[in-house]
C-alpha positions in Angstrom: -5.2 -8.9 31.5 -8.4 -10.5 30.3 -10.3 -7.4 31.3 -7.9 -5.2 29.3 -8.4 -7.5 26.3 -12.2 -7.1 26.6 -11.9 -3.3 26.9 -9.6 -3.2 23.9 -12.0 -5.3 21.8 -14.8 -2.9 22.8 -12.7 0.1 21.8 -11.9 -1.4 18.5 -15.5 -2.3 17.7 -16.7 1.1 18.7 -14.1 2.8 16.4 -15.1 0.5 13.5 -18.8 1.2 14.0 -18.1 4.9 14.2 -16.1 5.1 11.0 -18.4 2.8 9.1 -21.5 4.5 10.3 -20.2 8.0 9.4 -19.0 6.8 6.0 -22.3 5.1 5.3 -24.3 8.2 6.2 -22.2 10.4 4.0 -22.4 7.9 1.1 -26.2 7.6 1.4 -26.6 11.3 1.3 -24.2 11.8 -1.6 -26.1 9.1 -3.6 -29.3 11.0 -3.0 -28.1 14.6 -3.5 -24.9 14.2 -5.5 -23.1 16.5 -2.9 -20.7 15.9 -0.1 -21.6 18.7 2.4 -19.4 20.5 4.8 -21.2 18.6 7.6 -20.2 15.4 6.0 -16.6 16.5 5.6 -16.5 17.5 9.2 -18.0 14.2 10.4 -15.6 12.2 8.2 -12.6 14.1 9.4 -13.5 13.6 13.0 -14.4 9.9 12.6 -11.3 9.0 10.6 -8.9 10.8 12.9 -10.4 9.4 16.1 -10.6 5.9 14.6 -6.9 6.0 13.7 -6.0 7.1 17.2 -8.2 4.4 18.8 -6.6 1.7 16.5 -3.1 2.9 17.5 -4.0 2.7 21.2 -5.3 -0.9 20.7 -2.1 -1.9 18.9 0.1 -0.3 21.6 -1.7 -2.2 24.3 -1.5 -5.5 22.5 2.2 -4.9 21.8 2.9 -4.2 25.4 0.9 -7.2 26.5 3.0 -9.4 24.2 6.0 -8.7 26.3 9.7 -8.4 25.6 9.6 -10.8 22.6 7.3 -8.4 20.7 10.3 -6.3 19.6 11.8 -9.1 17.4 11.0 -9.2 13.7 10.0 -12.8 13.9 7.1 -11.8 16.2 4.0 -10.6 14.3 3.4 -7.9 16.8 6.5 -6.0 15.8 5.3 -5.5 12.2 1.8 -4.6 13.1 3.1 -2.1 15.7 5.3 -0.4 13.0 2.5 -0.5 10.4 0.0 1.1 12.8 2.4 3.8 13.8 3.2 4.6 10.2 -0.5 5.1 9.6 -0.8 7.2 12.7 1.9 9.5 11.4 0.1 10.3 8.2 -1.8 13.5 7.5 -5.3 12.1 8.3 -4.3 11.3 11.9 -2.9 14.7 12.9 -4.1 16.1 16.1 -4.8 19.5 14.6 -7.8 17.9 12.9 -9.5 18.0 16.2 -8.9 21.7 16.3 -10.5 22.0 12.8 -13.6 20.1 14.0 -13.8 22.2 17.2 -13.6 25.4 15.1 -16.5 24.2 13.0 -18.5 23.2 16.0 -18.1 26.6 17.6 -18.3 28.7 14.4 -20.9 27.8 11.8 -19.1 29.7 9.1 -15.9 27.8 9.6 -15.0 25.0 7.2 -12.7 22.0 7.3 -9.5 22.8 5.3 -9.2 20.9 2.1 -6.1 19.0 1.2 -3.0 18.4 3.4 -2.8 20.3 6.6 0.2 20.8 8.8 
């Protein structure tokens, strides 16, 4: 179990560094140019979707490691599990965002859809 906890911590730190780094790069460029480019939008879409999925995976593993008592409301794992899965069900975490990014990678004229996507 200790090895799993170490891996999960690494996954969480990697996800945090990825989203913060991507956001910082976009912010830096926007402050210099006043524009959020399609490249930034694509990078932000990928980083945010992937980070949400990584966070959900970490929460799932922690929840399962907590054992049978994790299902009870009195246990802090139960609430965090529900909260993370509520976030993972939101628009920004949808798997089709990976398709949007893949389309942009393979077709330079493609763009990331704006607004909610199904």
